[in-house]
NUSEDO-133686 format. One line per 5 residues: number of its first residue (from 1); their letters; for each residue y, z, x of N, C-alpha, C. Coordinates in nm, 4 decimals. Each point is the difference from the previous one (the first is absolute). Example, Ala and Ser with C-alpha at 12.3 -4.5 7.8 and 13.67 -1.06 7.14 Angstrom:
1	as	-0.5690 0.7800 1.3190 0.1190 0.0000 -0.0890 0.1200 0.0000 0.0900 ~ 0.1050 -0.0720 -0.0350 0.1190 0.0060 0.0820 0.1090 0.0730 -0.0770 .
***
This chain:
1	msisi	5.7238 3.6536 -2.9354 -0.0828 -0.1208 0.0087 -0.1259 -0.0475 0.0274 ~ -0.0816 -0.0984 -0.0984 -0.1401 -0.0487 0.0484 0.0114 -0.0753 0.0306 ~ -0.1081 -0.0573 0.0908 -0.0387 -0.1353 0.0198 -0.1611 -0.0539 -0.0219 ~ -0.0058 -0.1018 -0.0328 -0.1208 -0.0575 -0.0150 -0.0520 -0.1464 0.0595 ~ -0.1146 -0.0153 0.0924 -0.0240 -0.0981 0.0670 -0.0801 -0.1039 -0.0733 .
6	ttafk	0.0353 -0.1089 0.0003 -0.1326 -0.1250 -0.0645 -0.0442 -0.0805 0.0819 ~ -0.0940 -0.0593 0.0346 -0.0627 -0.0723 0.0792 -0.1435 -0.0729 -0.0820 ~ -0.0017 -0.1399 0.0747 -0.0926 -0.0857 -0.0583 -0.0966 -0.0695 0.0869 ~ -0.0352 -0.0497 0.0308 -0.0873 -0.1197 0.0296 -0.0577 -0.0746 -0.0874 ~ -0.0336 -0.1624 0.0061 -0.0356 -0.0817 -0.0455 -0.0946 -0.0770 0.0994 .
11	nigrg	-0.1240 -0.0441 0.0013 -0.0776 -0.0692 0.0879 0.0355 -0.1315 -0.0277 ~ 0.0954 -0.1076 0.1048 0.0579 -0.1584 -0.0935 -0.0593 -0.0442 0.1384 ~ -0.1088 0.0096 0.0823 -0.0507 -0.0604 0.1260 0.0637 0.0365 0.1320 ~ 0.0995 0.0855 -0.0018 0.0818 -0.0361 0.1197 -0.0571 0.0006 0.1604 ~ -0.0999 0.0555 -0.0339 -0.1180 0.0300 0.1498 -0.0251 -0.1702 0.0035 .
16	dwdnf	0.0050 -0.1134 -0.0599 -0.0702 -0.1292 0.0071 0.1403 -0.0713 -0.0086 ~ 0.0830 0.0749 0.0315 0.1457 -0.1350 -0.0310 0.0103 -0.0329 0.2088 ~ 0.0783 -0.0964 0.0137 0.0108 -0.0342 0.1344 0.1080 0.0437 0.0610 ~ 0.0871 0.0356 -0.0949 0.1503 0.0833 0.0615 -0.0048 0.0846 -0.0770 ~ 0.0342 0.1116 0.0156 0.0332 0.1587 -0.0314 -0.1122 -0.0004 -0.0079 .
21	krgnd	-0.1273 0.0206 0.0671 -0.0983 0.0157 -0.0389 -0.0501 0.1591 0.0011 ~ -0.0198 0.0904 -0.1155 -0.0289 0.1468 0.0527 -0.1223 0.0094 -0.1024 ~ -0.1042 0.0398 0.0457 -0.1171 0.0305 -0.1029 0.0352 0.1289 -0.0157 ~ -0.1350 0.0512 -0.1457 0.0112 0.0915 -0.0395 0.0403 0.1342 0.0600 ~ -0.1100 0.0157 0.1178 0.0112 0.1341 0.1024 0.1632 -0.0058 0.0591 .
26	vyfeg	0.0531 -0.1171 0.0170 0.0938 0.0613 0.0358 0.1434 0.0949 -0.0762 ~ -0.0107 -0.0597 -0.1052 0.0506 0.0730 -0.1651 -0.0244 0.1243 -0.0180 ~ -0.1634 0.0250 0.0050 -0.0421 0.1495 -0.0380 0.0456 0.0523 0.1502 ~ -0.0223 -0.0276 0.0970 0.0699 0.1123 0.1277 0.1296 0.0311 -0.0427 ~ 0.0853 -0.1046 -0.0217 0.1238 0.0464 -0.0232 0.0069 0.1027 -0.1543 .
31	ffklv	-0.0484 -0.0155 -0.0501 -0.0213 0.0647 -0.1659 -0.0320 0.1683 0.0680 ~ -0.1103 -0.0113 0.0602 -0.0434 0.1571 0.0171 0.0862 0.0954 0.0851 ~ 0.0816 -0.0833 0.0771 0.1135 0.0708 0.0919 0.1045 0.0459 -0.0969 ~ 0.0247 -0.0672 -0.1333 0.0947 0.0258 -0.0857 -0.0593 0.0979 -0.0786 ~ -0.1075 0.0113 -0.0889 -0.0880 0.0904 -0.0575 -0.0013 0.1556 0.0602 .
36	dhcpf	-0.0033 -0.0419 0.1257 -0.0290 0.1338 0.0944 0.1411 0.0753 0.0587 ~ 0.1339 -0.0558 -0.0568 0.0751 0.0414 0.1205 0.1002 -0.0067 -0.1400 ~ -0.0124 -0.0348 -0.1232 0.1196 -0.0031 -0.0858 0.0366 0.1192 -0.0643 ~ 0.1264 0.0557 -0.0196 0.0379 0.1384 -0.0302 -0.0137 -0.0113 -0.1654 ~ -0.0056 -0.1040 -0.0715 0.0328 -0.0303 -0.1163 -0.1329 -0.0427 -0.0645 .
41	pmfvy	-0.0029 0.0021 -0.1612 -0.1226 0.0311 -0.0561 0.0106 -0.1668 -0.0249 ~ -0.0707 -0.1120 -0.0077 -0.0506 -0.1164 0.0452 -0.1280 -0.0723 -0.1356 ~ 0.0947 -0.1293 -0.0478 -0.1193 -0.0777 -0.0728 -0.0554 -0.0910 0.0558 ~ -0.1055 -0.0434 -0.0006 -0.0526 -0.0636 0.0680 -0.0674 -0.0947 -0.0773 ~ 0.0334 -0.1328 0.0072 -0.0719 -0.1432 -0.1297 -0.0740 -0.0853 0.0950 .
46	leqdm	-0.1561 -0.0231 -0.0556 -0.0565 -0.0643 0.0635 -0.1086 -0.0753 -0.1278 ~ -0.0464 -0.0949 0.0394 -0.0919 -0.1035 -0.0578 -0.1595 0.0752 0.0164 ~ -0.0757 0.0077 -0.0602 -0.1303 0.0210 0.0020 -0.0657 0.0091 0.1080 ~ 0.0241 -0.1123 0.0761 -0.0663 -0.0761 0.1001 0.0209 0.1197 0.1344 ~ 0.1863 -0.0453 -0.0308 0.0239 0.1315 0.1014 -0.0063 0.1252 0.0339 .
51	igvlk	0.0043 0.0651 -0.1472 -0.0535 0.1456 -0.0162 -0.1219 0.0273 0.0608 ~ -0.1387 -0.0894 -0.0285 -0.1164 -0.0024 0.0862 0.0458 -0.0188 0.1396 ~ 0.0757 -0.0283 0.0641 0.0091 -0.0043 0.1639 0.0781 0.1465 -0.0081 ~ 0.0913 -0.0025 -0.0571 0.0512 0.1186 0.0587 -0.0812 0.1259 -0.0043 ~ -0.1073 -0.0404 -0.1177 -0.0714 0.1533 0.0031 -0.1185 -0.0079 0.1168 .
56	ekrpn	-0.0053 -0.1314 0.0334 -0.1105 0.0207 0.1364 0.0747 0.0211 0.1285 ~ 0.1060 -0.0090 -0.0171 0.0708 0.0033 0.1089 0.0646 0.1710 0.0511 ~ 0.0215 0.0803 -0.1832 0.0147 0.1207 0.0227 -0.1052 0.0752 -0.1515 ~ -0.0981 -0.0081 0.0661 -0.0847 0.0790 -0.0900 0.0233 0.1517 0.0009 ~ 0.0461 0.0396 0.0378 0.0596 0.1733 -0.0391 0.1214 -0.0167 -0.0890 .
61	glpks	0.0300 -0.1060 -0.0441 0.0945 0.0174 -0.0819 0.1693 -0.0137 0.0489 ~ 0.0935 -0.0175 -0.0656 0.1690 0.0218 0.0380 0.0449 0.1420 -0.0422 ~ 0.1132 0.0018 0.0468 0.0615 0.1811 -0.0403 0.0488 -0.0596 -0.1463 ~ 0.0240 0.1675 -0.0442 -0.0069 0.0117 -0.1322 0.1214 -0.0254 -0.0387 ~ 0.0995 -0.0177 0.0666 0.0987 -0.0636 -0.0237 0.0408 -0.1363 -0.0138 .
66	vtlvp	-0.1102 -0.0593 0.0315 -0.0065 -0.1923 -0.0327 -0.0783 -0.0190 -0.1225 ~ 0.0224 -0.0999 -0.1165 -0.0195 -0.0143 -0.1021 -0.0753 -0.1513 0.0258 ~ -0.1029 -0.0212 -0.0587 -0.0679 -0.1201 0.0534 0.0026 -0.1132 -0.1615 ~ 0.0375 -0.0846 0.0189 0.0390 -0.1034 -0.1626 -0.0529 -0.1054 0.0312 ~ -0.0936 -0.0416 -0.0708 -0.0516 -0.1459 0.0154 0.1116 -0.0998 -0.0680 .
71	mesvt	0.0346 -0.0547 0.0779 0.0950 -0.1039 0.0472 0.0022 -0.1316 -0.1807 ~ -0.1235 -0.0029 -0.0286 -0.0203 -0.0815 -0.1277 0.0663 0.0690 -0.1272 ~ 0.0285 0.1543 0.0280 0.0755 0.0673 -0.1313 0.1196 -0.0871 0.0111 ~ 0.1001 -0.0306 0.1263 0.1467 -0.0462 -0.0820 -0.0370 -0.1296 0.0300 ~ 0.0121 -0.0071 -0.1632 -0.0537 -0.1947 -0.0263 0.1239 -0.0367 0.0046 .
76	qapay	0.1512 0.0396 -0.0231 0.1377 -0.0647 0.0788 0.0074 -0.0332 0.0982 ~ -0.0414 0.0180 0.0808 0.0193 -0.0322 0.1222 -0.0486 -0.1510 0.0336 ~ 0.1257 -0.0861 0.0336 0.0193 -0.1508 0.0672 -0.1374 -0.0123 0.0484 ~ -0.0406 0.0638 0.0682 -0.1495 -0.0647 0.0907 -0.0983 0.0113 -0.1301 ~ 0.0090 0.0288 -0.1279 -0.0854 -0.0562 -0.1160 0.0830 -0.0780 -0.0962 .
81	trdkq	0.1223 0.0083 -0.0395 0.0362 -0.0508 -0.1132 0.1368 -0.1207 0.0679 ~ 0.0055 -0.0219 0.1536 0.0594 -0.1321 0.0290 -0.1083 -0.0866 0.1190 ~ -0.0970 0.0695 -0.0101 -0.0521 -0.0859 0.1529 -0.0528 -0.1714 -0.0316 ~ -0.0370 -0.0063 -0.1178 -0.0436 -0.1191 -0.0476 0.1248 -0.1017 -0.0071 ~ 0.1140 0.0310 -0.0312 0.1100 -0.0741 -0.0043 0.0544 -0.0204 0.1223 .
86	ntkvl	0.0004 0.1227 0.1014 0.0810 0.0023 0.0872 -0.0931 -0.1108 0.1316 ~ -0.1923 0.0209 -0.0105 -0.0654 -0.1537 0.0574 0.0879 -0.1225 -0.0368 ~ 0.0106 -0.0174 -0.1049 0.0586 -0.1328 -0.0828 0.1288 -0.0158 0.0658 ~ 0.0733 0.0848 0.0156 0.1486 -0.0423 0.0464 -0.0333 -0.0324 0.1506 ~ -0.0975 0.1141 0.1324 -0.0507 -0.0538 0.0844 -0.0132 -0.1085 0.0454 .
91	nseef	-0.1043 -0.0505 -0.0892 -0.0442 -0.1708 0.0416 0.0558 -0.0907 -0.1154 ~ 0.0838 0.0297 0.0138 0.1407 -0.1181 -0.1088 0.0032 -0.0877 0.1162 ~ 0.0609 -0.1401 -0.0406 0.0937 -0.0309 0.0587 0.1183 -0.0048 0.0541 ~ 0.0602 0.0709 -0.1219 0.1429 0.0252 0.0036 0.0599 0.1177 0.1361 ~ -0.1610 0.1243 -0.0198 0.0407 0.1301 0.1125 -0.0473 -0.0988 0.1148 .
96	kngik	-0.1051 -0.0749 0.0600 -0.0445 -0.0523 0.1297 0.1590 -0.0704 -0.0001 ~ 0.0326 -0.0910 -0.0503 0.1583 -0.0798 0.0670 0.0937 0.0686 0.0290 ~ -0.0049 0.1293 -0.0875 0.1036 0.1399 0.0142 -0.0275 0.0277 0.1404 ~ -0.1072 0.0347 0.0446 -0.0537 0.0806 0.1406 -0.0083 -0.1144 0.1174 ~ 0.0313 -0.1137 -0.0484 -0.0546 -0.1302 0.0988 0.1323 0.0229 0.1465 .
101	gmnvk	-0.0930 0.0156 0.0953 0.0782 0.0786 0.1521 -0.0367 0.1047 0.0073 ~ -0.0499 0.0571 -0.0648 -0.0188 0.1448 0.0396 -0.0998 0.0415 0.0263 ~ -0.0176 0.1469 0.0493 -0.1817 0.0647 0.0991 -0.0613 -0.0124 -0.1503 ~ -0.1040 -0.0398 -0.0681 -0.0721 -0.0565 -0.1132 -0.1022 0.1317 0.0418 ~ -0.0332 0.0461 0.0961 -0.0862 0.0922 0.0265 0.0350 0.1083 -0.0121 .
106	hpers	0.1063 0.0286 -0.0167 0.0174 0.1749 -0.0723 -0.0303 0.0096 -0.1198 ~ -0.0443 0.1125 -0.0628 -0.0701 0.0118 -0.0779 0.0748 0.0065 -0.1663 ~ 0.1018 0.0298 -0.0003 0.0922 -0.0245 -0.0841 0.0250 -0.1577 -0.0305 ~ -0.0547 -0.0592 0.0906 0.0123 -0.1724 -0.0581 -0.1424 -0.0556 -0.0067 ~ -0.1052 0.0937 0.0276 -0.1341 -0.0993 0.0499 -0.0752 0.0878 -0.0843 .
111	kasyn	0.0273 0.1846 -0.0182 -0.1478 0.0478 -0.0796 0.0154 0.0177 -0.1360 ~ -0.1258 -0.0367 -0.0659 0.0203 -0.0060 -0.1731 0.0971 0.1684 -0.0508 ~ -0.0667 0.1108 0.0838 0.0307 0.1143 -0.0843 0.0633 0.0577 0.0653 ~ 0.0745 -0.0592 0.1140 0.0859 0.1217 0.1089 0.1111 0.0592 -0.1135 ~ 0.0881 -0.1160 -0.0415 0.1046 0.0352 -0.0453 0.0116 0.0710 -0.1509 .
116	mvtss	-0.0890 -0.0076 -0.0864 -0.0220 0.0833 -0.0970 -0.0568 0.1506 0.0316 ~ -0.0867 -0.0006 0.0869 -0.0796 0.1552 0.0701 0.1626 0.0834 0.0374 ~ 0.0679 -0.0772 0.0772 0.1421 0.0876 0.0878 0.0886 0.0026 -0.0942 ~ -0.0431 -0.0735 -0.1139 0.1457 0.0363 -0.1148 -0.0690 0.0604 -0.0728 ~ -0.0846 0.0803 0.0286 -0.0584 0.1163 -0.1175 0.0288 0.1237 0.0011 .
121	kaafv	0.0404 0.0562 0.1408 0.0403 0.1032 0.0489 0.0408 0.0785 -0.1299 ~ 0.1129 -0.0146 -0.0603 0.0948 0.0340 -0.1499 -0.0818 0.0167 -0.0895 ~ -0.0925 -0.0851 -0.0207 -0.0722 -0.0060 -0.1189 -0.1142 0.1323 0.0146 ~ -0.0585 0.0629 0.1548 -0.0769 0.0729 0.0011 0.1130 0.1363 -0.0166 ~ 0.1017 0.0062 0.0701 0.0478 0.1079 -0.0204 0.0523 0.0615 -0.1340 .
126	qftkt	0.0076 -0.0995 -0.0603 0.0294 -0.0089 -0.1620 -0.0778 0.0974 -0.0457 ~ -0.1638 -0.0588 0.0169 -0.1189 0.0976 -0.0411 0.0178 0.1550 0.0288 ~ -0.0199 -0.0309 0.1514 0.0259 0.1411 0.0479 0.0917 0.1102 -0.0976 ~ 0.1292 -0.0598 -0.0870 0.0749 0.0922 -0.0318 -0.0238 -0.0411 -0.1085 ~ -0.0686 -0.0713 -0.0920 -0.0952 0.0710 -0.1339 -0.1051 0.0756 0.0123 .
131	iapdf	-0.0307 0.0583 0.1151 -0.0951 0.1084 -0.0082 -0.0166 0.0758 0.0709 ~ 0.1333 0.0026 0.0714 0.0928 0.1382 0.0785 0.1261 0.0072 -0.0257 ~ 0.0550 0.0330 -0.1133 0.1282 -0.0578 -0.0712 0.1079 0.1145 0.1098 ~ -0.0163 0.1291 0.0325 0.0511 0.0404 0.0499 0.0785 0.0299 0.1319 ~ 0.0068 -0.1040 0.0565 0.0605 -0.0074 0.1633 0.1091 -0.0590 -0.0065 .
136	dyyvw	0.0781 0.0270 0.1119 0.1717 -0.0568 -0.0354 0.0075 -0.0959 0.0800 ~ -0.0925 -0.0277 0.0858 -0.0110 -0.1472 0.0646 -0.1701 -0.0147 0.0148 ~ -0.0154 -0.1348 -0.0066 -0.0822 -0.1153 -0.0210 -0.0002 -0.1051 0.0976 ~ -0.1031 0.0505 0.1336 0.0260 -0.1026 0.1209 -0.0939 -0.0814 -0.0062 ~ 0.0067 -0.1279 0.0731 -0.0737 -0.0988 0.0137 -0.0711 0.0160 0.1842 .
141	qdfgt	-0.0717 0.0068 0.0646 -0.0510 0.0321 0.1315 -0.1342 -0.1401 -0.0105 ~ 0.0357 -0.1002 0.1049 -0.1167 -0.0534 0.0160 -0.0893 0.0227 0.0339 ~ -0.0994 -0.0290 -0.0036 -0.1682 0.0642 0.0338 -0.0573 0.0046 0.1371 ~ 0.0383 -0.0974 0.0802 -0.0017 -0.0007 0.1286 0.0749 0.0156 0.0693 ~ 0.1371 0.0221 -0.0135 0.1044 -0.0140 0.0858 0.0032 0.0650 0.1271 .
146	vnles	-0.0520 0.1282 -0.0079 0.0137 0.0563 0.1237 -0.1001 -0.0289 0.1095 ~ -0.0946 -0.0701 -0.0619 -0.0827 -0.0571 0.1207 0.0612 -0.0774 0.0958 ~ 0.1054 -0.1073 -0.0534 0.0769 -0.0794 0.0941 0.1311 0.0517 0.0575 ~ -0.0172 0.1262 0.0249 0.1239 0.0487 0.0365 -0.0419 0.1178 0.1144 ~ 0.0939 0.0201 0.1454 -0.0755 0.0880 0.0246 0.0742 0.1674 -0.0112 .
151	egvgl	-0.0546 0.0467 0.0406 0.0537 0.1797 -0.0196 0.0131 0.0413 -0.1733 ~ -0.0972 -0.0797 -0.0328 0.0141 0.0447 -0.1819 0.1475 -0.0091 -0.0417 ~ 0.0204 -0.1319 0.0123 0.1364 -0.0710 -0.0657 -0.0740 -0.0147 -0.1108 ~ 0.1080 0.0528 -0.1541 -0.0840 -0.0821 -0.1193 -0.0720 0.1243 -0.0429 ~ -0.0082 0.0868 0.0480 -0.0971 0.1172 -0.0425 0.1228 0.0897 -0.0765 .
156	preid	0.0391 0.0455 -0.1393 0.0664 0.0821 -0.0502 0.0383 0.1381 0.0220 ~ 0.1054 0.0542 0.0112 0.0021 0.0920 0.0882 0.1415 0.0571 -0.0751 ~ 0.0710 0.1624 0.0898 0.0530 0.0888 -0.0736 0.1482 -0.0826 0.0140 ~ 0.0656 0.0105 -0.1057 0.1134 -0.1228 -0.0575 0.1165 0.0973 0.0365 ~ 0.0814 -0.0412 -0.0808 0.1934 0.0733 -0.0071 0.0053 -0.0545 -0.1435 .
161	eakls	0.0035 0.1153 -0.0783 0.0411 -0.0701 -0.1573 0.1286 -0.0553 -0.0126 ~ 0.1011 0.0506 0.1157 0.1254 -0.0800 -0.0190 -0.0032 -0.1002 0.0218 ~ -0.1123 -0.0826 0.0490 0.0132 -0.1374 0.0198 -0.0566 -0.1296 -0.1251 ~ -0.0716 0.1373 -0.0986 -0.0952 -0.0787 -0.1307 0.0993 -0.0280 -0.0877 ~ 0.0043 -0.1035 -0.0805 0.1066 0.0311 -0.1006 -0.0195 -0.0551 -0.1224 .
166	nkiii	0.0602 -0.0618 -0.1213 -0.0511 -0.0316 -0.1029 -0.0139 -0.1787 0.0178 ~ -0.0086 -0.0171 0.1012 -0.0083 -0.1757 -0.0085 -0.1347 0.0130 0.0544 ~ -0.0602 -0.1569 0.0305 -0.1178 -0.0417 0.0668 0.0401 -0.0526 0.1304 ~ -0.0869 0.0948 0.0842 0.0486 -0.0021 0.1841 -0.1398 -0.0820 0.0462 ~ 0.0888 -0.1175 0.0705 -0.1245 -0.0916 0.0490 0.0889 -0.0154 0.1402 .
171	qslgk	-0.1345 0.0388 0.0853 0.0805 -0.0551 0.1571 0.0288 -0.1730 0.0455 ~ 0.1463 -0.0040 0.0223 0.0666 -0.1122 0.0282 -0.0693 -0.0469 0.1855 ~ -0.0068 -0.1316 -0.0076 -0.0146 -0.0576 0.1648 0.1203 -0.0759 0.0478 ~ 0.0865 0.0226 -0.0558 0.1916 -0.0074 0.0068 0.0429 -0.0924 -0.0939 ~ 0.0950 -0.0211 -0.0212 0.0846 -0.0538 -0.0507 -0.0207 -0.1103 -0.0432 .
176	kdkhh	-0.0417 -0.0691 -0.1598 -0.0009 -0.1521 -0.0128 0.0942 -0.0149 -0.1336 ~ 0.0575 -0.1199 0.0617 0.0868 -0.0252 -0.1572 -0.0953 -0.0256 -0.0891 ~ 0.0820 -0.0242 -0.1562 -0.1193 0.0286 -0.0885 -0.0271 -0.1951 -0.0154 ~ -0.1335 -0.0262 -0.0405 -0.0288 -0.1622 0.0079 -0.0790 -0.0300 -0.1027 ~ -0.0133 -0.1219 -0.0319 -0.0995 -0.0246 -0.1345 -0.1629 0.0515 0.0317 .
181	pwvma	-0.0116 0.0145 -0.0762 -0.1635 0.0244 -0.0093 -0.0785 -0.1202 0.1501 ~ 0.0477 -0.1258 -0.0478 -0.0754 -0.0949 0.1034 0.0260 -0.0129 0.1033 ~ 0.1450 0.0088 0.0422 0.0554 0.0502 0.1034 -0.1058 0.0937 0.0521 ~ -0.0222 0.1190 -0.0058 -0.0234 0.1064 -0.0341 -0.1531 -0.0118 0.0852 ~ -0.0467 -0.1093 -0.0507 -0.1557 -0.0192 0.0337 0.0040 -0.0663 0.1358 .
186	rlpga	0.0978 -0.0938 -0.0269 0.0218 -0.1209 0.1271 0.0289 0.1170 0.1497 ~ 0.0555 0.1218 -0.0328 -0.0054 0.0653 0.1172 -0.0939 0.0380 0.1001 ~ 0.0554 -0.0135 0.1358 -0.1279 0.0637 0.0750 0.0073 0.1704 0.0102 ~ -0.0975 0.0664 -0.0131 0.0197 0.1452 0.0482 0.0273 0.0776 -0.1523 ~ -0.0023 0.1341 0.0541 0.0494 0.0760 -0.1162 0.1187 0.0697 -0.0317 .
191	viagg	0.0579 0.0362 -0.0827 0.1059 0.0325 -0.0355 0.0233 0.1732 -0.0372 ~ -0.1300 0.0390 -0.1018 0.0020 0.1944 0.0192 -0.1878 -0.0460 0.0131 ~ -0.0088 0.1207 0.0122 -0.1109 0.0620 0.0236 -0.0739 0.0963 -0.1121 ~ -0.1128 -0.0535 -0.0687 -0.0033 0.0172 -0.1217 -0.1200 0.0568 0.0009 ~ -0.0403 0.1019 0.1432 -0.1509 0.1124 0.0172 0.0937 0.0959 -0.0839 .
196	tivip	0.0362 0.0594 0.0147 0.1017 0.1017 -0.1185 0.1067 0.0114 -0.0684 ~ -0.0059 0.0144 -0.1080 0.0808 0.0452 -0.1364 0.0073 0.1156 -0.0514 ~ 0.1132 0.0086 -0.0081 0.0654 0.1595 -0.0520 0.0118 -0.0474 -0.1382 ~ -0.0763 0.0333 -0.1177 0.0891 -0.0527 -0.1474 0.0419 0.1368 -0.0853 ~ 0.1439 0.0476 -0.0257 -0.0060 0.1160 -0.1140 -0.0728 -0.0157 -0.1096 .
201	sdlvd	-0.0097 0.1042 -0.0875 -0.1079 0.0377 -0.0848 0.0872 -0.1088 -0.1245 ~ 0.1110 0.0196 -0.0177 0.0031 -0.0606 -0.1021 0.0360 -0.1679 0.0349 ~ -0.0459 -0.0988 0.0827 0.0162 -0.1210 0.0503 -0.1232 -0.0807 0.0006 ~ -0.1210 0.1116 0.0001 -0.1338 -0.0524 0.0361 -0.0120 -0.0900 -0.1388 ~ -0.0222 -0.0302 -0.0897 0.0032 -0.0812 -0.1029 0.0851 -0.1045 0.0030 .
206	wfagk	0.1226 0.0451 -0.0073 0.0887 -0.1111 0.0295 -0.0189 -0.1334 0.1394 ~ -0.0294 0.0612 0.0843 -0.0287 -0.0428 0.1077 -0.1637 -0.0879 -0.0017 ~ -0.0671 0.0260 -0.0534 -0.1389 -0.0554 -0.0193 0.0475 -0.1393 -0.1031 ~ 0.0840 0.0320 -0.1149 0.0304 -0.1167 -0.0786 0.0608 -0.0860 0.0476 ~ 0.0922 0.0338 0.0980 0.0857 -0.1051 0.0721 -0.1007 -0.0876 0.0580 .
211	vinmi	-0.0762 0.0597 0.1218 -0.0900 -0.0519 0.0899 -0.0637 -0.1123 -0.1056 ~ -0.0922 0.0231 -0.0985 -0.0731 -0.1201 -0.0917 0.1391 -0.0826 -0.0433 ~ 0.1007 0.0455 -0.0528 0.1283 -0.1389 -0.0246 0.0328 -0.0734 0.0937 ~ 0.0072 0.0690 0.1198 0.0377 -0.1060 0.1382 -0.1155 -0.1098 0.0199 ~ -0.1433 0.0611 -0.0019 -0.0959 -0.0887 0.0260 -0.0237 -0.0977 -0.1196 .
216	drfhr	0.0548 0.0216 -0.0953 -0.0212 -0.1063 -0.1187 0.1225 -0.0693 0.0449 ~ 0.0769 0.0257 0.0367 0.1179 -0.0661 0.0450 -0.0476 -0.1460 0.1179 ~ -0.0116 0.1046 0.1064 -0.0640 -0.1003 0.0955 -0.1190 -0.1300 -0.0321 ~ -0.0886 0.0804 -0.0829 -0.0873 -0.0972 -0.0832 0.0393 -0.1557 -0.0179 ~ 0.1568 0.0857 -0.0962 0.0499 -0.1680 -0.0900 0.0249 -0.0733 0.0803 .
221	msltd	0.0668 0.0488 0.1075 0.0277 -0.1019 0.1259 -0.0847 -0.0143 0.0728 ~ -0.1362 -0.0422 -0.0154 -0.0923 -0.0202 0.0918 -0.0486 0.0601 0.1397 ~ 0.0596 0.1535 -0.0209 0.0735 0.0562 0.1525 -0.1113 0.0986 -0.0346 ~ -0.0775 0.0384 0.1305 -0.0738 0.1523 -0.0167 0.0401 0.0073 0.1792 ~ 0.0223 0.1724 0.0099 0.0117 0.0408 0.1360 -0.0407 0.1531 -0.0330 .
226	ddqni	0.0164 0.1044 0.1448 -0.0634 0.0922 -0.0344 0.0975 0.1301 -0.0440 ~ -0.0285 0.1109 0.0276 0.0925 0.1046 -0.0596 0.1153 -0.0053 0.0264 ~ 0.0216 -0.0157 0.1068 0.1357 0.0420 0.1052 0.1128 -0.1136 -0.1088 ~ -0.0479 -0.1297 -0.0269 0.1083 -0.0929 -0.0250 0.0304 0.0754 -0.1633 ~ -0.0990 0.0504 -0.0608 0.0215 -0.0072 -0.1533 0.0480 0.1481 0.0082 .
231	ylqia	-0.0241 0.0937 0.0954 0.0947 0.1436 -0.0406 0.1552 -0.0393 0.0610 ~ 0.0302 -0.0851 0.0785 0.1597 -0.0328 0.0478 0.0132 -0.0710 -0.0858 ~ -0.0614 -0.0886 -0.0998 0.0814 -0.0577 -0.0918 0.0489 0.1125 -0.0966 ~ -0.0722 0.0829 -0.0574 -0.0136 0.1099 -0.0926 0.1652 0.0763 0.0586 ~ 0.0005 0.0369 0.1846 0.1039 0.1122 -0.0187 0.1219 -0.0668 0.0148 .
236	wdhpn	-0.0179 -0.1325 0.0083 0.1210 -0.0971 0.0219 0.0805 -0.0146 -0.1328 ~ -0.0945 -0.0157 -0.1007 0.0298 0.0000 -0.1824 0.0608 0.1441 -0.0076 ~ -0.0161 0.1146 0.0277 -0.0285 0.1411 0.0091 0.0707 0.0964 0.0735 ~ 0.0869 -0.0260 0.0618 0.0475 0.0381 0.1404 -0.0154 0.1902 -0.0040 ~ 0.0401 0.0446 -0.1637 -0.0130 0.1152 -0.0207 -0.1045 0.0494 -0.0105 .
241	nfdlt	-0.0776 -0.0124 0.0479 -0.1147 0.0689 -0.0540 -0.0746 -0.0257 0.1089 ~ 0.0538 -0.0090 0.1129 -0.0808 -0.0340 0.1359 0.0729 0.0286 0.1292 ~ -0.0919 0.0827 0.0945 0.0853 0.0187 0.1143 -0.0792 -0.0444 0.1096 ~ 0.1013 -0.0971 0.0559 -0.0727 -0.1085 0.1267 0.0842 0.0285 0.1304 ~ 0.0322 0.1280 0.0405 0.1402 0.0446 0.0808 -0.1228 0.0621 0.0838 .
246	nvdrr	-0.1534 0.0144 0.0295 -0.0739 0.0601 0.1429 -0.0384 -0.1311 0.0159 ~ 0.0731 -0.0166 0.1152 -0.0424 -0.1038 0.1087 -0.0814 0.0291 0.1168 ~ -0.0987 -0.0802 0.0135 -0.0969 0.0219 0.1485 -0.0886 -0.1149 -0.0172 ~ 0.0757 -0.0914 0.1084 -0.0873 -0.1216 0.0333 -0.1263 0.0129 0.0083 ~ -0.0738 0.1346 0.0591 -0.1169 -0.0099 -0.0026 -0.0934 0.0585 -0.1361 .
251	wcrlw	-0.1296 -0.0606 0.0158 -0.0661 -0.0046 -0.1241 -0.0067 0.1634 -0.0441 ~ -0.0038 -0.0009 -0.1410 -0.0048 0.1175 -0.0502 -0.0101 0.1570 0.0605 ~ 0.1792 0.0296 -0.0619 0.0254 0.1229 0.1110 0.0715 0.0471 -0.0744 ~ 0.0135 -0.0256 -0.1558 0.0591 0.0793 -0.0623 -0.0326 0.1366 -0.0336 ~ -0.1185 0.0322 0.0119 -0.0564 0.1421 0.0549 0.1029 0.0949 0.0487 .
256	ells	0.0213 -0.0583 0.1507 0.1114 0.0510 0.0933 0.1339 -0.0197 -0.0444 ~ 0.0299 -0.0885 -0.0970 0.0960 -0.0525 0.0267 0.0601 0.1194 -0.1434 ~ -0.0733 0.0732 -0.0854 -0.0012 0.0964 -0.0721 -0.0037 0.1693 0.0200 ~ -0.0396 -0.0128 0.1635 -0.0465 0.1515 0.0699 0.1252 0.0485 0.0133 .
***
C-alpha cells in the first residue's frame, strides 16, 4: 500500500474577510506543521506569489519527500475554468433570492473565488496522479488544517490498512438524509469534513470529472456552494463509490478514525 498527500493554497484574501478571517501566516503555520510531521510523500500546489512567501519563510527549502508544483499548471482546476461563471452566479438575482434570510457573510455565499477554490481539490489530486501515477491512494489534505486543531489533529499518521477500501473515504459529521442541492445550500452547518479525502487510484480521474459535472449542474440551477455540497451530491448519486461511515462530529478527525 502506498499513499501520497496532495495539498494546495491559493491566496483569495482570507486575511481581509469580516468572517472566517485567516491570514496567510495562519495557513503557512499549519502547513509547516504538516510538512514537518507527514510520513508520506507530499505534493504541494502554490501560485507564484505564494511560492515566494514559502521561500521567504523556509529559505532552506522543504524536505526531499515534498514536491512543489506551480498551481497554474493545473489548468483544469475549477479555480481557473469555472471562476468567472461562479462569480456570475454568485451575483445573480436568482442566487440572492435563493439564499434570502440566510447568513450571507458565510464565504460560500459571498466570496467570489471561495467555492471554486474549495472544489478544486479533486483536480489537484488528479494532477498529482498524472505526474506520479504509481501510488495506491491519493489523499487530499487541507493546507492549514493542523493549525486549527490541538494536539496535531489533522496530521497524517500511521493507519490501519484494513480500514482503507476501494471507495472514496470522507469523514461524516453525522448522518443526514439526501437533499436537493438548493436545500443543502440553505442548511446551517456542515455535514461532512472535507479536510481529508482518501481516494483510491482508480477513482481519481472519475472523481475529478464528476466534480466538474456537478459544478456545472449547480450553475445551471443558478446555485453555487462549497465543496461539501458538491461532494455529497456526487456521493448520493454514486453510493457504491463512497464511504461516509467514519463519523466524528469534531472537525478533521479522519486520520484518527483510520488509525
